[in-house]
Backbone as CSV, one residue per row, in Angstrom:
resi,resn,N_x,N_y,N_z,CA_x,CA_y,CA_z,C_x,C_y,C_z
1,MET,162.497,1.334,107.261,162.621,0.195,106.392,163.384,-0.916,107.105
2,PRO,162.775,-1.998,107.376,163.462,-3.124,108.028,164.588,-3.669,107.147
3,TYR,165.553,-4.266,107.802,166.699,-4.851,107.104,166.498,-6.358,106.970
4,ARG,166.570,-6.855,105.732,166.392,-8.293,105.494,167.658,-9.088,105.791
5,SER,168.813,-8.435,105.659,170.078,-9.134,105.903,171.098,-8.148,106.464
6,ARG,172.198,-8.670,106.967,173.266,-7.811,107.482,173.863,-6.945,106.386
7,ASP,173.839,-7.431,105.149,174.397,-6.671,104.026,173.670,-5.348,103.806
8,GLU,172.451,-5.237,104.270,171.664,-4.015,104.086,171.870,-3.000,105.210
9,LEU,172.558,-3.390,106.274,172.778,-2.487,107.400,173.590,-1.275,106.961
10,PRO,173.476,-0.161,107.695,174.305,1.002,107.373,175.791,0.635,107.387
11,ASP,176.549,1.301,106.530,177.990,1.021,106.419,178.690,1.085,107.771
12,LEU,178.389,2.097,108.554,179.041,2.274,109.849,178.820,1.060,110.759
13,VAL,177.616,0.535,110.771,177.302,-0.638,111.601,178.106,-1.838,111.122
14,ARG,178.154,-2.041,109.805,178.891,-3.187,109.257,180.395,-3.050,109.474
15,GLU,180.900,-1.831,109.434,182.340,-1.612,109.606,182.784,-1.752,111.060
16,LEU,181.949,-1.320,111.994,182.351,-1.273,113.395,182.053,-2.542,114.187
17,LEU,180.947,-3.186,113.881,180.479,-4.279,114.744,180.850,-5.658,114.217
18,PRO,181.164,-6.593,115.129,181.351,-7.993,114.723,180.025,-8.555,114.194
19,GLU,180.094,-9.662,113.485,178.904,-10.245,112.863,177.762,-10.481,113.846
20,HIS,178.061,-11.048,114.999,177.004,-11.328,115.975,176.334,-10.037,116.439
21,ALA,177.108,-9.008,116.677,176.557,-7.719,117.095,175.735,-7.092,115.967
22,GLN,176.144,-7.305,114.728,175.358,-6.824,113.595,173.988,-7.489,113.567
23,GLU,173.961,-8.764,113.871,172.681,-9.488,113.879,171.787,-8.982,115.015
24,ILE,172.378,-8.710,116.174,171.623,-8.120,117.284,171.036,-6.787,116.835
25,TYR,171.848,-5.972,116.205,171.411,-4.661,115.721,170.243,-4.817,114.748
26,ARG,170.401,-5.697,113.786,169.370,-5.902,112.758,168.046,-6.331,113.373
27,GLU,168.091,-7.320,114.251,166.868,-7.826,114.873,166.208,-6.763,115.754
28,ALA,167.010,-6.045,116.526,166.459,-5.006,117.398,165.863,-3.872,116.568
29,PHE,166.558,-3.476,115.507,166.036,-2.424,114.637,164.692,-2.837,114.053
30,ASN,164.629,-4.035,113.485,163.389,-4.492,112.854,162.240,-4.566,113.851
31,ASN,162.494,-5.071,115.038,161.446,-5.148,116.063,160.980,-3.750,116.473
32,ALA,161.927,-2.843,116.688,161.576,-1.481,117.097,160.853,-0.746,115.971
33,PHE,161.245,-0.987,114.741,160.591,-0.339,113.603,159.113,-0.709,113.577
34,ASP,158.823,-1.962,113.871,157.419,-2.411,113.947,156.732,-1.851,115.192
35,GLN,157.406,-1.934,116.315,156.814,-1.541,117.599,156.477,-0.050,117.654
36,TYR,157.309,0.778,117.052,157.124,2.225,117.152,156.539,2.840,115.879
37,ALA,155.689,2.103,115.203,155.032,2.621,114.002,154.137,3.809,114.341
38,ASP,153.503,3.778,115.490,152.614,4.844,115.940,153.454,5.961,116.575
39,PRO,153.388,7.180,116.038,154.179,8.285,116.604,153.922,8.525,118.095
40,ALA,152.748,8.188,118.575,152.433,8.381,119.990,153.274,7.477,120.893
41,GLU,153.824,6.425,120.335,154.643,5.485,121.097,156.097,5.965,121.242
42,ARG,156.480,6.964,120.454,157.866,7.448,120.454,158.026,8.638,121.385
43,ARG,159.246,8.860,121.843,159.555,10.023,122.671,159.866,11.217,121.780
44,GLY,159.383,12.376,122.178,159.691,13.601,121.452,159.217,13.543,120.016
45,HIS,160.039,14.093,119.142,159.674,14.176,117.725,160.518,13.244,116.863
46,ALA,161.088,12.225,117.472,161.952,11.296,116.736,161.142,10.542,115.687
47,SER,161.765,10.326,114.553,161.114,9.553,113.497,161.111,8.074,113.870
48,ARG,160.338,7.329,113.160,160.268,5.883,113.373,161.646,5.254,113.179
49,GLU,162.333,5.665,112.113,163.656,5.098,111.822,164.688,5.518,112.865
50,GLU,164.662,6.780,113.270,165.599,7.257,114.286,165.412,6.498,115.599
51,THR,164.179,6.289,115.974,163.881,5.544,117.199,164.392,4.107,117.086
52,ALA,164.174,3.484,115.942,164.624,2.100,115.746,166.146,2.001,115.831
53,HIS,166.869,2.980,115.284,168.333,2.965,115.373,168.788,3.108,116.825
54,LYS,168.140,3.974,117.583,168.489,4.144,119.001,168.275,2.844,119.775
55,VAL,167.173,2.190,119.517,166.872,0.917,120.190,167.911,-0.135,119.793
56,ALA,168.278,-0.161,118.526,169.243,-1.153,118.040,170.612,-0.962,118.699
57,TRP,171.070,0.285,118.798,172.360,0.529,119.457,172.292,0.153,120.938
58,ALA,171.168,0.438,121.578,171.020,0.073,122.996,171.089,-1.441,123.162
59,ALA,170.501,-2.183,122.233,170.536,-3.648,122.300,171.961,-4.166,122.157
60,VAL,172.709,-3.579,121.240,174.110,-3.980,121.061,174.900,-3.698,122.335
61,LYS,174.683,-2.533,122.931,175.438,-2.121,124.120,175.119,-2.964,125.351
62,ARG,174.010,-3.686,125.333,173.714,-4.605,126.447,174.639,-5.816,126.430
63,GLU,175.101,-6.202,125.232,175.932,-7.404,125.112,177.372,-7.129,124.703
64,TYR,177.633,-5.949,124.163,178.973,-5.605,123.688,179.412,-4.286,124.305
65,GLU,180.741,-4.124,124.367,181.303,-2.855,124.817,182.451,-2.490,123.895
66,LYS,182.710,-1.207,123.812,183.785,-0.749,122.950,185.075,-0.686,123.751
67,ARG,186.096,-1.364,123.244,187.434,-1.324,123.839,188.386,-0.823,122.764
68,GLY,188.843,0.390,122.961,189.674,0.993,121.923,188.839,1.201,120.678
69,ASP,189.262,0.605,119.589,188.545,0.726,118.317,187.641,-0.470,118.029
70,ARG,187.563,-1.419,118.977,186.827,-2.660,118.714,185.639,-2.811,119.644
71,TRP,184.592,-3.461,119.141,183.453,-3.844,119.961,183.638,-5.319,120.318
72,VAL,183.596,-5.618,121.617,183.830,-6.983,122.093,182.692,-7.398,123.018
73,PRO,182.419,-8.707,123.105,181.390,-9.167,124.049,181.746,-8.751,125.471
74,LYS,180.754,-8.371,126.227,180.998,-7.934,127.603,181.582,-9.039,128.470
75,SER,181.301,-10.278,128.147,181.777,-11.399,128.975,183.254,-11.703,128.726
76,SER,183.848,-11.144,127.682,185.260,-11.465,127.386,186.175,-10.446,128.038
77,ARG,186.550,-10.700,129.256,187.431,-9.781,129.995,188.729,-10.466,130.295
């Protein structure tokens, strides 16, 4: 199920990630949810939703990193 807004994201995502990272997550999830509709496109036996969550976290990790308990942009060192 694609997310229409950040308010619909899982609680953990909203609690841990800054707003910009939440938007990255939402957009990546929605794109992956569409892209991996066909089970043949997914690895192993992962569900469409599970695959979309994995893609979304990978997208966040390209631009953010976890420092202690916070997620911060990679460029802010």
